[in-house]
TIZA-355800 format. One line per 5 residues: for each residue x, y, z of C-alpha. Coordinates in steps of 0.001 Angstrom, whole numbers. Layout:
BEGIN
X,Y,Z; ...
//
This chain:
BEGIN
0,0,0; 1410,3393,-916; 943,6510,1111; -708,9466,-586; 1817,12048,-1668
1578,15435,-87; 3429,18542,-1055; 6326,19369,1216; 5573,21924,3879; 6493,25358,2498
9428,27001,4243; 8114,30446,3376; 5542,30449,6162; 2796,31386,3698; -746,30474,4575
-2000,27536,2459; -4863,29661,1080; -2339,32287,-67; -284,29553,-1714; -3397,28275,-3496
-4186,31764,-4772; -623,32291,-5984; -581,28842,-7636; -3771,29756,-9502; -2240,33033,-10655
908,31250,-11804; -1124,28682,-13746; -3051,31499,-15424; 232,33230,-16267; 1514,29955,-17739
-1485,29761,-20081; -1123,33416,-21049; 2546,33047,-21946; 1998,29777,-23786; -587,31506,-25975
1802,34411,-26647; 4561,31983,-27612; 2213,30127,-29936; 1070,33382,-31551; 4668,34495,-32016
5897,31214,-33463; 4270,31979,-36797; 4865,35711,-36663; 6694,37525,-39380; 7072,40875,-37640
9708,41805,-35080; 7238,42975,-32451; 5362,39664,-32318; 8654,37754,-32159; 9876,40012,-29339
6655,39444,-27389; 6983,35687,-27884; 10602,35814,-26735; 9680,37723,-23576; 6905,35218,-22933
9391,32351,-23224; 11512,33958,-20499; 8456,34673,-18344; 7229,31109,-18819; 10550,29790,-17506
10127,31965,-14398; 6557,30757,-13881; 7574,27111,-14320; 10398,27575,-11803; 7958,29047,-9277
5511,26176,-9764; 8350,23675,-9323; 9430,25468,-6147; 5878,25053,-4837; 6148,21326,-5491
9575,21201,-3815; 8428,23188,-788; 10940,25957,-1466; 8526,28527,-2910; 8874,31903,-1259
12448,31302,-144; 15059,33701,-1555; 17547,31901,-3771; 20304,34276,-2709; 20050,34662,1076
17614,31875,2006; 15219,34217,3825; 11539,34610,3028; 10733,36500,-168; 7728,37920,1663
4022,37621,1001; 3668,41220,-184; 6377,40742,-2823; 4896,37404,-3936; 1462,38990,-4239
3015,41599,-6549; 5311,39175,-8403; 4212,35548,-7840; 7281,34219,-9652; 9761,36265,-7549
12792,34186,-6642; 14662,36837,-4673; 13631,38885,-1644; 13420,42643,-2167; 16869,43254,-620
18642,40702,-2816; 16734,41804,-5917; 17726,45396,-5244; 21373,44420,-4700; 21347,42417,-7936
19851,45340,-9882; 22580,47695,-8614; 25367,45490,-9984
//
């Protein structure tokens, strides 16, 4: 008999209902970017190709966030290991760095 699989407990300290909301937003973003990539794959103009390219990058970020949810590491800064923070995740659900580390990275 196998035990039912459960997602690892998130280290971010986020409420499960907040995680569910953010997961839903990430899944919606995934669909949005997939449609933009599909539209741009047949495009002949530079603007459509640029939009598709940006969506490919954004899709990678969304997929990484969804994988982090599965791994139980969602909401943990990849640089310092501290919480990214609920407010930042509400603004940018695919954020992988806390505000301090993101700011330090942008200054470089």
